[in-house]
C-alpha positions as CSV (number, residue, x, y, z in Angstrom):
1,L,-5.6,-10.6,-9.2
2,G,-8.5,-11.0,-6.8
3,V,-11.0,-8.3,-5.3
4,D,-9.2,-7.9,-2.1
5,L,-7.4,-4.6,-2.9
6,L,-5.2,-2.4,-0.8
7,Q,-4.1,0.9,-2.2
8,I,-0.8,2.7,-1.0
9,V,0.1,6.1,-2.5
10,A,3.9,7.0,-2.7
11,E,4.0,10.6,-2.6
12,H,6.9,12.7,-4.1
13,S,7.3,16.4,-3.3
14,S,9.8,17.1,-6.2
15,K,8.6,19.2,-9.1
16,D,11.4,17.7,-11.2
17,S,9.5,14.7,-12.8
18,P,9.6,12.0,-10.2
19,C,8.5,9.3,-12.4
20,V,11.6,9.3,-14.5
21,Q,14.0,9.5,-11.5
22,R,15.9,6.5,-11.0
23,A,15.9,6.9,-7.1
24,V,12.3,7.1,-7.1
25,M,11.9,4.0,-9.2
26,D,14.5,2.2,-6.9
27,K,12.4,2.9,-3.7
28,L,9.2,1.8,-5.5
29,E,11.1,-1.6,-6.7
30,D,12.3,-1.9,-3.0
31,F,8.7,-1.6,-1.6
32,E,7.4,-4.0,-4.1
33,L,9.9,-6.5,-3.4
34,A,9.4,-6.2,0.6
35,I,5.8,-6.5,0.3
36,R,5.7,-9.3,-2.2
37,Q,7.5,-11.4,0.4
38,V,4.7,-10.8,3.0
39,D,2.4,-14.1,3.4
40,G,-1.1,-13.2,2.1
41,V,0.0,-11.1,-0.7
42,A,-1.1,-12.3,-4.0
43,S,0.2,-9.5,-6.4
44,V,1.7,-5.9,-6.4
45,R,1.4,-3.6,-9.3
46,S,3.0,-0.1,-9.5
47,I,4.9,2.3,-11.8
48,G,8.1,0.5,-11.1
49,G,7.0,-2.9,-12.0
50,F,5.2,-1.4,-15.1
51,V,8.6,0.3,-16.3
52,K,10.5,-3.0,-15.9
53,M,7.9,-4.9,-17.9
54,A,8.1,-2.3,-20.6
55,T,11.8,-2.5,-20.8
56,Q,11.6,-6.4,-21.0
57,N,9.2,-5.9,-23.9
58,Y,11.3,-3.6,-25.7
59,S,14.1,-6.3,-25.6
60,E,12.1,-8.9,-27.4
61,T,10.5,-10.2,-23.8
62,S,13.8,-11.6,-23.0
63,L,13.5,-12.2,-19.1
64,K,17.0,-10.8,-18.3
65,W,16.0,-7.5,-19.4
66,R,13.2,-7.3,-16.8
67,T,15.0,-4.6,-14.8
68,L,14.7,-0.9,-14.4
69,P,16.8,1.0,-16.8
70,E,19.6,3.3,-15.7
71,E,18.9,6.0,-18.2
72,T,16.3,8.6,-17.5
73,A,15.2,8.4,-21.2
74,Q,14.4,4.8,-20.9
75,I,12.4,5.2,-17.6
76,A,10.4,8.0,-19.4
77,Q,9.9,5.5,-22.4
78,G,8.3,3.0,-19.9
79,T,6.4,5.8,-18.1
80,S,4.9,7.1,-21.1
81,F,3.1,3.8,-21.7
82,A,1.8,4.0,-18.2
83,T,-0.2,7.2,-19.0
84,R,-2.5,5.3,-21.2
85,F,-4.0,3.7,-18.2
86,G,-5.0,7.0,-16.7
87,P,-4.4,7.5,-13.0
88,E,-3.8,3.7,-12.3
89,Y,0.1,4.3,-12.2
90,M,0.3,7.9,-11.6
91,N,-1.4,11.2,-11.4
92,S,-0.9,14.0,-14.2
93,Q,2.1,15.7,-12.1
94,C,3.5,12.5,-11.2
95,S,3.7,13.5,-7.6
96,S,1.4,10.5,-6.4
97,L,2.4,7.2,-7.3
98,P,-0.3,4.5,-6.5
99,I,0.7,1.1,-5.4
100,A,-2.1,-1.7,-5.7
101,I,-1.6,-4.5,-3.4
102,Y,-4.0,-7.6,-4.1
103,T,-4.3,-9.9,-1.0
104,S,-5.1,-13.6,-1.0
105,D,-7.9,-13.2,1.5
106,H,-9.3,-10.5,3.9
107,Q,-8.7,-12.2,7.2
108,A,-7.8,-9.8,10.1
109,T,-4.4,-11.8,10.7
110,T,-3.5,-11.3,7.0
111,I,-4.5,-7.6,6.9
112,T,-2.5,-6.9,10.3
113,R,0.5,-8.6,8.8
114,I,0.6,-6.7,5.6
115,M,-0.2,-3.5,7.4
116,D,2.6,-4.0,10.0
117,Q,5.1,-4.6,6.9
118,I,3.9,-1.4,5.3
119,K,4.4,0.8,8.3
120,L,7.7,-0.8,8.9
121,F,9.1,0.0,5.4
122,A,7.4,3.3,5.5
123,E,9.0,4.1,8.8
124,K,12.6,3.2,7.5
125,N,12.3,4.7,3.9
126,D,10.2,7.9,4.2
127,T,12.0,11.1,3.8
128,E,10.8,14.7,3.6
129,E,10.6,14.5,-0.1
130,F,9.2,10.8,-0.7
131,K,6.5,9.3,1.8
132,F,4.3,6.0,1.6
133,R,0.7,6.8,2.6
134,M,-2.3,4.4,3.3
135,A,-4.9,5.0,0.6
136,S,-7.9,3.0,0.0
137,G,-9.3,-0.2,-1.3
138,N,-11.5,-2.6,0.5
139,V,-8.9,-4.1,2.5
140,G,-7.7,-0.6,3.5
141,V,-11.1,0.2,5.0
142,M,-11.0,-3.3,6.6
143,A,-7.5,-2.4,8.1
144,A,-8.8,1.1,9.5
145,T,-11.9,-0.8,10.9
146,N,-9.9,-3.2,12.6
147,E,-7.6,-0.8,14.2
148,A,-10.7,1.5,15.4
149,V,-12.3,-1.7,17.1
150,H,-9.0,-2.8,18.7
151,A,-8.6,0.7,20.0
152,A,-12.0,1.0,21.3
153,D,-12.3,-2.8,22.6
154,K,-11.3,-2.0,26.3
155,W,-13.7,1.0,26.4
156,V,-16.5,-0.8,25.1
157,N,-16.2,-3.8,27.4
158,L,-15.6,-1.5,30.4
159,A,-18.8,0.4,29.6
160,L,-20.9,-2.8,29.0
161,F,-19.8,-4.4,32.4
162,L,-20.4,-1.2,34.2
163,S,-23.7,-0.7,32.8
164,V,-24.8,-4.2,33.5
165,S,-23.6,-4.0,37.2
166,I,-25.4,-0.8,37.7
167,L,-28.5,-2.1,36.2
168,C,-28.4,-5.4,38.4
169,L,-27.8,-3.0,41.4
170,I,-30.9,-1.0,40.6
171,E,-33.1,-4.1,39.7
172,F,-32.2,-6.2,42.4
173,R,-31.7,-3.4,45.0
174,S,-28.6,-5.5,46.4
175,V,-25.0,-6.2,46.0
């Protein structure tokens, strides 16, 4: 998997067991598929992928059954196994569904490319009930740092050149 982790949280405001709703699982599956296609992403783990794997395992590990089940009971069967991993796949109310994205490296261009795709997907798919939020991980911290440095870059350079100019004027007493 690697050590470069970006954690995204899919939040669902429904009180009606979002972990077993097919629509929620479809969105998670769409997100996983979109992010896996981004250059620099090594692996993606979420409850959606876990439920697909559990369905496959219940079907004698036949690859053609690695899919999200249609029935709520079958989704619940896969979700019940995910509870054994603690909060890795969901919280106790199932309102927050973490998605772990492992990257192949932590270069600024890779992080920017991945973050842009996540923001684009969230912009297109967020609703009042279901939102994708940036969360944590060392890559998440690096992404936030890169954004802060990029935003402050012009002001830092301006302050630097202005202070050097003023100090030169004071020291040399001439333009």
